[in-house]
N, C-alpha and C positions, 0 to 999 in steps of 0.2 A: 517483375523478377523477384522483388523482395518477398512477395506472397509465396512464391514457389520455394524460396529458401526456408521460410518459416514452416511451411507444410512439410518439407523434407526433415527439418529438425524435429518436428513433432513426431514424425514416423520413427525416427531414430530413438527419440526419448521413450516412446512406447515399447519399441523392440528391446531396448536395454533396461527397461523399467527404471528409467532415470527421471527425477522430478522435472516436469516441464517448465515450472516457474524458474528454476535455476538455469536451465539450458537456454531459455528464451529471454532471460533478464526481466522477468515479470515480477510485479509486487505480490507479496502474500499479505492479505489483510484478514485479521482474526478479530471478531467482535465477541466479547463476553458480556452477555446481557446488554444493558445499556450503560455499563459502568466502565468498561475497559476496551480499548482498541489498540491492537498491536499491528504495526505496519513494518514489514520487512522489505528490504531491497528498495528503499526510497532514495530519492535524489536530492532531498533537502526540504527545509521548512521555508515556505514563502511568506506566511503571515501567521501570527500567533496572538490571540487575545483570549480572555477567559470564556468567551462565547463563540469563537471561531478559530479553527486551525486549518490552514491551507498548506498542503504538502505536494511537492512536485514528485511525480512518479516518472517512469521511463519516458513515456510519450504524452501522458495526460496528467491531470491533477486530481487530487482528492480533497474535498471540502468536508470538514466535520463541524457541525453546529451543535451547541448545547449550552449547559450551564456549568460554571466552576471547572472548566477544562484545564488540566494541568499536564505538562510534559514531565512524566515521572521517571522515565528511563530513556535517556537519549544516547544512542550509540551511532557509530559511523553509518551503519546500514539498516538499523532498526530503531524504532521509537515506540514508546508506550504512552498512550493518552488516557488519562483517567478523569472522571467527572460524570455528569449526567449527559450522555450522548443522545441527542434528539433526532439528528438527521445526518445522513451520509450522501454525498453526491460525487460520483466517479465520472470523470470526463472533463472537458474544458469548461 
């Protein structure tokens, strides 16, 4: 049943030209080179070290590995990670 609801919401979003990520509470992840990562619509930081950042998203997690990682802009629903980003892993 949940799949049908998401499918219907996607159809409505396309029809109204409404961003699907907002309607479905999905994260928006923007990577700029290997130096900046903007994560919007996150659910919290699970772990943070200079070489690993683990972020909780709506249903899954995001793992960022790299060097000299810094949370440079932390807001309620978005965060900016800067440093040398070497690896992203989306999922559990």
